[in-house]
N, C-alpha and C positions, 0 to 999 in steps of 0.2 A: 380552632384558631386560624383566620387570615394568614397567608405568607405576606401578603401587601398590609402594609401599615402606613398612616399619615401621623405628622405633625405639623404645627406653624414654627415658623422662626420669621419672628414679623408679618410680611406681607404676603411671604413667601409659603408655600405647602411643600413638605418635603414628603413627598412620596418614596415608600422604601418597600424594596421585596427582599426577605430572608426567607431563601426558597434552595437550600445546600442541598448537592452539595456546588452546582452551575448556573441556579438560578433559572431553569428551566420553565419555558413559557407555558406550563400544565393547565388545567382547567381553572385552580382556585387561583395563580398568580393573573391567568385573562379577563377574570371576573372580578377581583380585586382593583385593577387598573382601570376599570372601565368605572368602578364605585367612585375613584380616586377622580378621576376626571368629573364626574358629576358633582361630588363634594364641591370642587373646584370650582365649576359654574354656580354652585348654588349659594357659595358665600362671596358677599360682594367685601368684604375683607379681606379676602385672598385675591391679589395680583399678578401672581406666576408662580410656575410650578415646577418643581426638580425632581425629575425620576431618577434614582438613585440604587445602587444596589450592594446588601451587606456582602461577608464573604469576601473570595479570592476574584471574583469577576461579574462584569454588567452580565445581563442574560444573555445565554450562550448557546440558547437556540431552541427546539423545539423539544419537548418531554418525550424521550423516546422508549417510556414504557407506555403513551398513548397509541405507538405505532401499532396499525391494524386491527384498533378500537374503533367503533363510531364516536366522530368529535362532540363533545358536549358544548351548546352556545354559553357564552360568546367565543365565534372565532374568531384567530387570529386579524384576518381582514377587517372586520367590524372593530376590532381593538385597535387597531392601528388607526383606524379612520375617525375613530372617538377621540382618539391624542389628537389628533391633526385640530377636530373639530371646537377641542376646547376654546373657549373664549379669552385665554388668559396664556401669555408666554409658555410653554412648556420646555423645560431645558432638558436634554437628558446627559445624565454624568457617568461619562464612560471608564471607568479599569477594565483588566482584563481583559476578555474579549468580547465585542459585542459581534456574534455570527448567526448569519441564517433570521431567524425570528428577531430576535434581539438587535440585528443591525435594521430591521425593518421597522423597530420600535423607535428605533434613533433617529431613523430618518423622518418618520410620521413627526416627531417632535420638532416644535421651531427652530431651534439650537441644539448644537451638540457641542457640549468640551468633552476633553478627555486629556488622562496623564498620559505621558510621552508613552510609556511602557504599552500601552493597550492595541491591540488587533484589531481590526474590524475586516469582515468578509460573509461572502454568501455563500456558502460549502454544500449548497445542497443537490449543485450537479454530479455532486460523488456518490450521491444516493438516486441519481436517475431522475433528479428533477429539478425546478426553478423554484426562484423564491415568490411564493404563493400568496401574498398578503401586499400587494402593490410595491413590491421590492422592485422589481423588470422595469418599472413606472418612473416610482422614484429614483432609482440611481442614478440613472444618467442625467436625470433633471437637475442633481445635484453633485456628481463627481465626474459630468462628460460623458459622451459617451463610448470614446476609445476604451476611457478605466473600468465604466460597467461592463464592457467586453469582456476585457482581461478578465475581471474579479469575478463574473457570473461564469463564463466559461470552463475557467480553469477551479475555482473554488478556493483559490490561494488567496490567505488575508495579507492587507498592508498593516503596516503600522501607521501610528496614530501622525508621525510626522509629517508623513507623506498623506495622508488622510486630510490634516490641515494643509499644506502646499494645496491639493487640487479642491480646496472647497469643502469637503465633507465633512470636516471638523472645524469648527467655528476658534475657538480656543482652546492653545493646549495648558494645562495646569500645571505648576508646580508647587508642592506641598497639599496640604490638607483638601481633598475634592471637596467634598461636600460644602466647606466653608467657604472655598472660591467659586463652587459653582451656583453655591444660592448669592453670592455675591453679585455674579455674572446675572443671574435673574433679577438682581436689584435694577443693574443696568438698563434691562432690556423691556421693563415690565410695562412702559409706556409707548413701547413701540407698534406703530399700528399703522397700515394692516399689518397681521401678522404674516412673515413669511412662513407661507405653505408651499412643502414641495411640488405638490402636485399641482400646482397653478406657474411653477415655473418653466419658463421657455427657452431662458438666455442660452444654456446650456446646450439646447438641442440643435444649436445653429449647425454645430459641426459636423451633423448628419447631413441637415438641408441642403447646407452648401454643400455638400462631399456625398451624393447618395450610394456612391461606391464604397464608402468606406465599410459597409457590411462583406460586399463580395471580396474587399482586400483582406479582411481579418478572415476571412472561412478561408480565400485560397493558403495565407500564410502560415495557415494551423490546420490546413488539411490533414497533416498526418497525422497528428495529435489525435484528433477527434474521429479520425478512423471509426466504423463499426458503433459508437457512441449516439443515442439519439439525443441527449439531454441537451448537448452543447447548442447543438442546430435549434432547438427550442427558445433556448435562453437567446441564441441571435435574433431570433424571429420576434421574441417578446421585445425587446432592445428595440426593434426595427419598428414597431407599432407604438414605441413611446415617443418617436420620431414625427410619426405623421398621424396619429390620432391624438384626439383630446384626449386627455387621463381618464377619464370615466368612460371611453371606448378601449382605451389602451387596459385598463383592468380585467375588462370582461373578455379580450381575447388572450390576456396571460392567464387568467382563469380556464377557458377553453384550453392553453396547451397543456396547462398545468392537469388538467383532468385526462387528458390525452395520455401523459408520462405515468400517471398515478396507477393507471389502470393498464399500464404496457408491464411485460415480462422484463424488461431491461430495469425497472426501479425495482421491481421484486429481488429481483437479483441482486442489484447493489446494496438496497436495505437487509437483506439476508446475509451477506457478505459485512457489514457492518458488523451485525452482532457475531457473525461467525468469526470475526478476527477477535472478538473481545472474551468468547466463549473460550479462545485456544491457550489463554493462557491458566484456566482452571485447570488442576490436577484432578483427576478422581480418584475416590478414596484416600485421600490424604489428611493423616489424624489433626485435628483443629488446633492441636500444640504444638506444630511441628514449627520447627526454629530456623531461620536460614543461617548459614555459616557466614562470616567476617571476613570478607573480602577485600584486602589493603594493598596487596601486591598480585600482579600476574607474570607470570614466568609462560614465554611464548619459545618452543623448539622450532626454529628454521626461519629465514628472514626472507625466503622467496614471494612470488607473488602473494598466498595465501597467507601466508606468516607475519608479513607488512602488511594486508589489510588489516586482520585479524586487531596486531598489536595496535593500528589503528583509531580502532572502534573505543577500546579502552583510553587510551591516550586523549582520545576528544572527549571523552566523560570523566576528564581527572583522576583516572586511577592510573598508579605506576606500574611501568612493564620491564620485565628481564629480559630480555630477548637476544639467543643464543644461536651462533652457527660454527660450524667447523673450521672455517678458512676466513683468514683477512678479509679476503675480497668479496666472499658472497656475502660478509657483514656489511662491509662498507657499500656495496651495491644495493644492498636492502634496503638501510638507512636513507641510504642518498634516495630512491626511490622514494620512501613516506614521506620524508622533506620536500621532495618535487611535487608530489601530490597534494601536500597541506598547500606549497605555495602557490599551487595554480587555482584552487580553492579560494584560496585570499586574493588570488589577481582577479578573479571573476567577483567580490566583494563580497562572499559568504563567511570572510574570517578575517580578521586583522593580523597583523605583521605580529603583534602580540599574542596574539592566541598561537601564532604560530609556533612561537617561540616558549611558549608555555607548554603545549603539547610535546614537542620534542624535548623540551626540559625534561620531562617525566620519563623519556625512555634510559633505561640504561644497557648497551648491547655488550656483548661480552662473549671469548671464547670460550668460557669456563662452564662448563657444564655443573659444575657444584655452586654456581652462583643463583641457582634456581631455591637452594634451598631455604630459604626467608619467604617464597612464594607461598597464596594462598590457594592458588590455582596455577595447573599448570597445563596447557596447551598445547601438545603435539600437532605438529604442521609438516611432517617429511612425508616422503616420497610413501606412494600409496600400494605398499607392500608389506604384508603381515608379517613376514621374518623381520624385516625392519624396525613395524613399529613396536611389536614384542620384545628385540633387543634395548630400544628406547624405554619402554616401561619397566623393563626389567632393571634398568639401570635410574630409574627416575625413583623407585620402590627403596633403593638404600639410601639415597639422599631428602626426598622431601621430606617435609616435617609431619609429625602426628597431624591429621586433621585435614591435609590438605588437598583439593579436590585435582586426580588426575584426569583432562580429559585428551579424548583423540579427534582430530579434524578430521576423520575417516568419511568418504561418500558410500562408501558400498559393505566396507570390512566388519566382521561379526565384535563387536564390543567385549563381548564375555568371553572372547578366547584372549582378546588384548588384556581383559582384567586378570585374566587368568595366570600372567605373567607377572603379577604381582600377589605379594601377600595379603592385601587390602584391596580387594575387589569392590568393597564396598562403598569406597569414593570413587571411582572409575565412572566413567560415561561420556557418551559420546556429543561433541557440539559442530555441528556438521553446519559451516557458514558456506554460504553460496558465492560464487566467484563474479566480480570482484568484492570482497568481504567487507570493503569499508562501504560499499555504496549499497548493496543489497539487503533489503531488507529480512529476508528470510534465513531463522535457525532452527535447525533440526535438532533438538536434545533428544539423544537417545538413551533411552533408561534401559542398563543390563540388568540381567536376570538379579543380580543382589545390590545392585544401586541403594546407597541408602534414600530413604526419604527428605532427609534433609539436602542432601546432596542435590537431589531433583529440583527440589523449591530455590535452592542457592540458585539452579542455573539459570531458571526461568525468570526470577527476578532479578538476575544481573541482566538478563537479557534485556528486558524494560529499562534498565539503566545506563544501558549500551544503545537504546532506542533497533532493537530489532523486535522483531515477530516472532515469538517463539512457539514451536507446537512439538508436545512429545510424543515421541515414535518408539517404537520396540527393535528389538534386535531381529533381522532379516537383510538378505543382501540386495543392498540400497536403500532401505528403508521406506520412506515413504514416497516420494517424489521419484528417485531414480528407479526403485523398481517400476513403479508406471510407465517409465519412460522405453525399458527395454520393451515389451510386445509392441510399442508404438514403433521403435528403430527396425524390429525383428521382421514386421510384416512390411513397412516400408521397403527396405532392402530385398522381400522376396517380391514385392509390387513391380520392382524395377525389371527382374528379370521374368515375370509374365506378360509386359509391356508398356508398363506406365513410364514415362519419364523422372528424373529428379524434379524439372520445371514443374508438370502436372501436381504431384504430391506435394511439392511445396507451396505450388498458389492455391491449393485445395485449402492448406492450414492457414495461409494469410487470408483468406478470403473468411476464414472459419472466423478470425480475429487474432488469429496466436502472431507475435513481433516477428515471427520467421519459421520457417517450414525445417524438417529433421534434416535435408542435407544442406540447406543454409547452414543452421547452427552448427553439425558438423565442419564445415568449412570454419565457421566463423571462432570455436572453441579450438579448432585443430583436429584434422584426419585422425593423425599420430597420438591423440590422449589415448593411453590404454593399450596402446601397439605391441606386440612382442618385440617388435625390433630385428626379428630374422627375415632378410628381404628373402629367402631361398624358402620359406615357409608361405605360401600361397595358397588360401584357403577359400577367399572370398575378395569382392571386387574392392572394399577398402585395402583388406591387404596389400592386393596388386599396386592402388591408390600409392599408400605407403612408400611400399616398392619402388616407387616410379619418382619417390619425392614431391608425389603431388599432396600435402601435408595442410591445405588450406589456403586461406586468405594470405596467411603470413608469409608461404611460396609464392604466390600469384597464381595458384590452380591445386582445385581439390576436384569435386564435385562438377564444380565450376572454372572455367576459364574466369581471369581478372586484367583487368588491365589495372595503368600506373596509379588510379585513382581507387582500386579497390571494388569497382561496378562489376557485376556480374555477369558471363553470359552464356547460352548452353556450350558444353563441351562436344567438340567433334571426336576426340580422342577418348571423353567416358562413354559417350555412346558406341564407340566401335567397341569397348572394353566390354559392354553391357552385351551386346551381342554374341561377343566370344565366350563370356559365362551363360548365357544362355543355351549357346549351343552345348557347350561343354555337359551342361544340364540336362539337358534334353527337354528342353520346355517350350514349348509353341509359344508366340509371341501373339498376341490378342488385345482388343480395345480396353482397355480400363475405365470404367466410369468414376466421376467424380464421387458418386456416393458410395461405392466397394470402397471407394479409400479412408470416406468417412468410417464406412463401419468396421474395417481392420484397422484403422491405425487410431482411432477416438474410441470406439466402442470398447474394442479389446482393453484401452486403458481403464474404464468404468471397471468391466468385468476384474481387471486384476485391484484395483482399487476396493472392489467389494469383498475381495480376498483378503485383502488388507485388513479392512473392518472386522470381516468373519474372524482372522485369528487373532486380533486383538494388538495388532501393530499400531493403527492407530486409535484414537480414544472415541473418536466421534467423526461421524461423515463430514463435517463441516471444517474439520483439522486439515482432512486432506483436501478442501477446497481453496482451505489458506495457502499451503504447501505451492498448490501449483498455480494460483494468483501472483503471489509473492516469489514465488522460487522459479516459475518459467513462462511467467508473459501468459496464462490464459486468461481470455479478456474479461473482466471483472463486468462485464455487462453480460455475461453470461452465466455468472455467481460461483465458476469453479466444476470439475467435472462430475463430479456429485450432484448438485443443483440443475445443471446442465441435463444430466440424464432423467433426475425427476420433471423435467419441463418438456422433454423430447416425449416421455412416457418409458419406465420398463419395459412393459412389454414390446415397445418397441426397438428399445436396444438388445432385449432377448431376440426378436425374433431376426434382428439384423447378424446379431451374430453366428443362431441358427442358420441361418441363409447361406452363411462364409462360411461355415466348421470345417468341410471339406477343405477350403484352398488355405487355411489357418495353420493345419499341420498338425501331426502326430503329438507334440508337446504341449497343444493348446486344449484347455478345458474347462470348460462354464462354472463360474462360481457359483455353489450352491445356493449362497444368500441370495444372488441376484435373481437366481430362477424362484424362489420361493416368496419376494417380494414381487417381482410381476406377474407371477402367478395370484398373489393375494390382493392386486391391487393395491400394494402400497409404497412409499418411497423412501429413499436414503435419509431427505434432509427433512422431513416433517410429517 
């Protein structure tokens, strides 16, 4: 049975898609839409057409199950051209989302109506692509060049009200969508000539009158687009709309689309799209496992992490009890939370009422016993095992039966923490990344005795608070921070051998990372995790900390900073490196950029292979999700495991073998990496 059905309402043919869950534009839908247009043109009694979708949304885009498979005719460009060539007025009736191909269907329709809650967008750039069915040619003709540039290069949707204001939607519908869409179709059924978006050029004058608009846009977004190929291709396609007839513009769009489609970045971004969805699946979980009910969350600690963690739950409408030891710390923490919410409201992302609603769900207290009615309690105290074990021992006495007890530790052993309680099955790690109210990643650490329903509850709750959760096993640093260790170790060794902080950081930034190892240390704080003994100087970092060079917050770290926190190479640090080099008896030499890649990035892949081999990560793609969302690994490289596969595992192995002597006695090759490299296999497929 076709997902596309047709029925008459007077002189209007209603074309309905029923292809749950998101009315994706799969083969049967595309075929049905063409057939419906043929039906409309072949029936003199039909004077207008309404395209509408059942369920929660208009066409939300391509059918992802068809990704990587040969496309079946008719392809989407043919479908949208057929809609536009219909001799009867076609009205797209939009609710939910009109994304990607869905928006292209709407653009090809002669008119568009939408409910105010609808969203419209072209997210293809997030998959390393561009709208390939004439979208880059029709969108600027209807919405204007500037708005088309913004939408196509960001992939972010706009609301129906904004779409109406810029002419992308012709009418906003209050009430029954189908009824009003049919009435609108009746209004326009005699309009001739039909308004075809491919023939419009009134809004292209925006570019023709100001040809510099494209270069100005590039310059304004250069930092955001750095390293990505798809935004530039989208810009060039929209440029073509301004200077070429539609028929030639779509040919240029198709050329650019195929260029992107055959490239590594599109493969990486599409791989990551599926990796993110796969990460939520728990291997080996019994189908009848049911999550626990979480009605109130407790948070211990109102500092930076505790406050940020609390905001996630408050924003999702879940009440929070937050506990501190001193009134001053409690007031400071809750004050910071309010300030953060108000800053969000000032940017128009929240209303004042929503700020009050979120803060109204917060119960600050100095009474540890107030956690007794919480269903989930998250500890966010100092990163010290003795402190954490003490907290969990106290929690064990007051938490109600069935309450989940979680630690926000970044490195420490969850099993050891759980052993401080009489209920280790209720204990797990919830490693939020800082700032916790902003960063999307959540490492959910499964202890040896963590109950399956506890793990499931955490993973489902992560979705509710809009986090991307990845299951990790117990080891020092879990997935992300464990992989960070060899990178930092080798970066520090390279300083003594002749590299500079600037060179090492530049290599990482040119690779696509938001910052290099030493820039990251200065931003986070060089003193984080420092032993605090100024007389114990074992390495360069100890010396910097003893000197008070704690990073940006002190105006000096591995770099010197001016009053605007702009970095410059530090003569003090250069002298310090020379001093430590002489003390270690190391001869300075020229270090190549390639050696930096091999010793800081290849070693991360090697550690990731060990993590996979030990079962600390469920799958290679989970490691990629951790590094893209937690550490800013460029998504256009897919993550460290996908990147290693792209480079070729024999190349990774060969680079490590070349550097093995310099990597030091503590380094060892992953057996899994060696086996896969020798067998010509990959990590991710």
